[in-house]
Backbone bond lengths (Angstrom), bond angles and torsions (degrees), N, CA, C in turn:
res aa  C-N    CA-C-N  psi(-1)  N-CA   C-N-CA  omega(-1)  CA-C   N-CA-C  phi
1 X - - - 1.444 - - 1.525 111.66 -
2 X 1.340 118.07 -45.16 1.416 121.30 177.14 1.541 113.12 -65.77
3 X 1.298 114.90 -33.96 1.448 116.69 179.22 1.507 112.22 -69.85
4 X 1.364 115.39 -33.47 1.466 116.31 177.75 1.541 111.49 -67.30
5 X 1.310 119.14 -37.51 1.455 121.06 176.16 1.582 111.68 -64.69
6 X 1.272 115.66 -36.97 1.459 121.91 175.31 1.524 110.95 -62.47
7 X 1.345 115.02 -41.78 1.460 119.84 178.55 1.580 109.58 -66.96
8 X 1.325 116.85 -38.50 1.498 119.57 177.05 1.568 110.04 -62.41
9 X 1.332 114.87 -45.85 1.459 117.84 177.40 1.540 111.34 -59.69
10 X 1.320 116.94 -39.16 1.481 121.44 177.28 1.487 109.12 -59.81
11 X 1.334 117.21 -46.04 1.444 120.32 -178.61 1.530 110.36 -63.29
12 X 1.294 120.17 -41.60 1.428 121.03 178.68 1.518 114.30 -65.24
13 X 1.354 114.07 -42.23 1.503 117.99 -179.37 1.580 105.83 -70.79
14 X 1.290 122.48 -32.41 1.401 123.44 176.03 1.540 112.69 -63.51
15 X 1.327 114.34 -39.99 1.441 117.56 179.46 1.499 111.09 -71.39
16 X 1.304 120.27 -34.43 1.470 122.21 174.47 1.509 112.79 -65.02
17 X 1.336 115.87 -37.35 1.420 119.03 177.93 1.542 110.35 -66.87
18 X 1.296 117.19 -39.54 1.480 121.89 -178.68 1.550 106.70 -73.27
19 X 1.304 121.16 -30.20 1.467 123.94 -177.26 1.476 109.27 -65.30
20 X 1.333 120.32 -33.34 1.481 121.16 -177.82 1.525 113.85 -82.90
21 X 1.372 117.06 -0.94 1.352 118.51 177.09 1.540 110.93 -82.27
22 X 1.369 115.33 158.50 1.502 116.19 -171.15 1.530 116.06 -76.19
23 X 1.245 117.40 -25.86 1.472 119.82 -172.19 1.541 109.71 -72.71
24 X 1.272 118.40 116.23 1.454 123.61 -173.83 1.470 112.39 -73.43
25 X 1.297 120.33 -43.21 1.459 124.04 179.24 1.532 111.79 -63.02
26 X 1.364 116.02 -45.59 1.519 118.46 175.70 1.474 111.40 -63.33
27 X 1.351 119.90 -33.27 1.421 121.87 175.52 1.531 112.66 -59.99
28 X 1.334 115.76 -51.40 1.435 120.48 -177.14 1.565 109.72 -62.62
29 X 1.347 117.93 -46.48 1.406 121.79 -177.43 1.552 111.71 -62.60
30 X 1.248 117.31 -48.51 1.460 121.05 -175.54 1.543 110.96 -71.17
31 X 1.345 116.89 -37.17 1.460 121.19 -179.14 1.467 110.45 -67.12
32 X 1.385 118.08 -43.25 1.450 120.61 179.09 1.507 111.72 -65.12
33 X 1.300 118.96 -44.41 1.436 121.06 178.60 1.596 111.91 -64.72
34 X 1.338 113.52 -31.89 1.427 116.64 177.41 1.531 111.68 -69.75
35 X 1.330 117.71 -44.12 1.419 119.42 177.16 1.567 114.02 -63.28
36 X 1.282 114.63 -32.03 1.522 120.37 175.03 1.510 108.16 -61.97
37 X 1.335 113.76 -48.90 1.492 119.05 -179.04 1.544 112.38 -60.90
38 X 1.357 115.82 -44.20 1.439 117.69 179.77 1.544 111.61 -67.27
39 X 1.283 121.63 -36.73 1.423 125.23 175.60 1.513 109.81 -62.03
40 X 1.299 117.92 -46.70 1.449 119.13 178.96 1.506 114.62 -65.35
41 X 1.369 115.10 -35.33 1.446 116.41 174.88 1.502 113.67 -67.02
42 X 1.307 115.48 -37.67 1.481 120.64 177.67 1.531 111.89 -66.64
43 X 1.333 115.30 -39.73 1.468 117.51 -179.46 1.519 110.49 -70.86
44 X 1.344 116.06 -32.95 1.488 117.51 176.05 1.473 110.49 -67.35
45 X 1.342 119.89 -43.42 1.432 123.47 -179.77 1.524 114.65 -66.90
46 X 1.319 114.91 -31.40 1.468 118.22 179.02 1.574 111.04 -83.64
47 X 1.274 117.76 -6.53 1.479 121.19 179.42 1.460 113.48 76.51
48 X 1.294 121.32 28.63 1.466 125.58 179.99 1.564 109.69 -72.33
49 X 1.330 114.57 -39.09 1.448 117.79 -173.77 1.577 109.96 -88.92
50 X 1.361 116.80 146.24 1.454 118.51 171.87 1.510 108.19 -81.91
51 X 1.362 112.61 179.72 1.469 116.36 -168.29 1.573 111.16 -72.93
52 X 1.337 117.50 -25.84 1.501 119.83 -179.18 1.526 106.93 -68.69
53 X 1.351 117.17 -40.87 1.464 119.78 -175.69 1.456 113.67 -80.66
54 X 1.335 119.16 -16.02 1.470 119.32 -179.61 1.537 113.37 -64.81
55 X 1.312 116.45 -36.03 1.452 118.47 -179.92 1.548 109.34 -68.99
56 X 1.308 117.26 -38.60 1.488 121.50 177.81 1.535 107.19 -64.79
57 X 1.329 118.08 -41.23 1.480 120.58 -175.94 1.518 108.78 -66.18
58 X 1.376 119.72 -39.43 1.419 121.61 179.19 1.548 110.98 -67.50
59 X 1.296 118.29 -31.89 1.443 123.38 175.14 1.524 108.15 -67.02
60 X 1.353 118.50 -43.00 1.441 120.83 179.48 1.556 111.06 -65.31
61 X 1.322 116.70 -36.51 1.428 120.26 179.15 1.547 109.06 -67.80
62 X 1.321 119.11 -42.00 1.475 120.19 178.93 1.545 110.81 -66.28
63 X 1.269 118.18 -35.28 1.513 118.71 176.80 1.514 110.06 -68.73
64 X 1.323 115.83 -41.38 1.507 117.13 175.98 1.481 113.00 -60.60
65 X 1.302 116.13 -46.10 1.455 120.05 178.68 1.516 113.99 -62.84
66 X 1.343 115.59 -35.39 1.480 119.02 178.50 1.548 108.79 -65.93
67 X 1.298 119.29 -40.03 1.459 122.96 179.85 1.523 107.05 -65.25
68 X 1.363 118.19 -42.84 1.503 119.41 179.74 1.435 111.17 -64.27
69 X 1.350 120.37 -38.70 1.477 122.74 -178.44 1.501 107.54 -68.95
70 X 1.335 121.03 -37.14 1.461 124.48 178.53 1.540 106.98 -64.93
71 X 1.301 119.52 -42.41 1.500 121.79 176.79 1.541 110.54 -59.68
72 X 1.331 115.07 -44.61 1.453 119.60 179.86 1.561 111.27 -63.74
73 X 1.285 117.12 -38.44 1.453 121.71 179.61 1.547 109.50 -66.10
74 X 1.320 116.14 -42.88 1.478 120.00 176.42 1.529 111.01 -59.31
75 X 1.332 114.97 -44.06 1.511 117.56 -178.77 1.499 111.86 -67.82
76 X 1.340 119.21 -40.23 1.424 119.46 179.07 1.557 111.88 -68.13
77 X 1.294 115.84 -39.90 1.482 117.52 175.57 1.523 113.08 -62.57
78 X 1.342 117.06 -39.34 1.403 119.39 175.20 1.484 114.92 -65.67
79 X 1.346 116.50 -38.58 1.460 120.90 176.73 1.558 110.31 -63.79
80 X 1.335 115.68 -39.87 1.464 121.07 -179.24 1.547 108.32 -64.17
81 X 1.346 115.92 -42.62 1.393 119.19 -178.15 1.520 112.15 -63.75
82 X 1.334 117.88 -43.27 1.431 124.08 177.41 1.545 110.66 -59.81
83 X 1.342 115.76 -46.23 1.450 119.08 -179.08 1.513 112.37 -64.81
84 X 1.311 115.57 -37.19 1.436 121.07 179.68 1.597 110.93 -65.30
85 X 1.275 112.94 -44.29 1.480 118.41 177.39 1.568 110.50 -62.51
86 X 1.282 116.50 -44.82 1.447 119.11 -177.62 1.572 110.45 -66.85
87 X 1.337 116.58 -36.01 1.462 119.92 175.97 1.569 109.81 -65.57
88 X 1.337 115.97 -39.10 1.423 118.50 177.83 1.537 112.74 -64.85
89 X 1.344 114.11 -38.48 1.477 119.47 178.91 1.514 110.50 -65.58
90 X 1.270 119.95 -38.22 1.399 122.20 177.15 1.500 114.60 -66.65
91 X 1.305 115.59 -34.07 1.463 119.58 -179.53 1.522 110.46 -73.16
92 X 1.311 116.93 -33.37 1.487 117.34 178.45 1.486 108.74 -86.40
């Protein structure tokens, strides 16, 4: 139970980190998938879902988190590319 609340806090902090990034479309995609994951975790912890639907909800959470990690990877690669170009411009 404590681990689930830590995971929810991680999701919320992750969405805040993505929210301050400049790309608007990635903000919307990652924030929406993050909120879906948080809602499913809260519903599982509150016992809203029966046991048949819990497996499906865990699969939905994993898919949402995979999309969020993909968005984060795209953002980090974009930041690295921008920093590399700026370093090259300073050298020349």
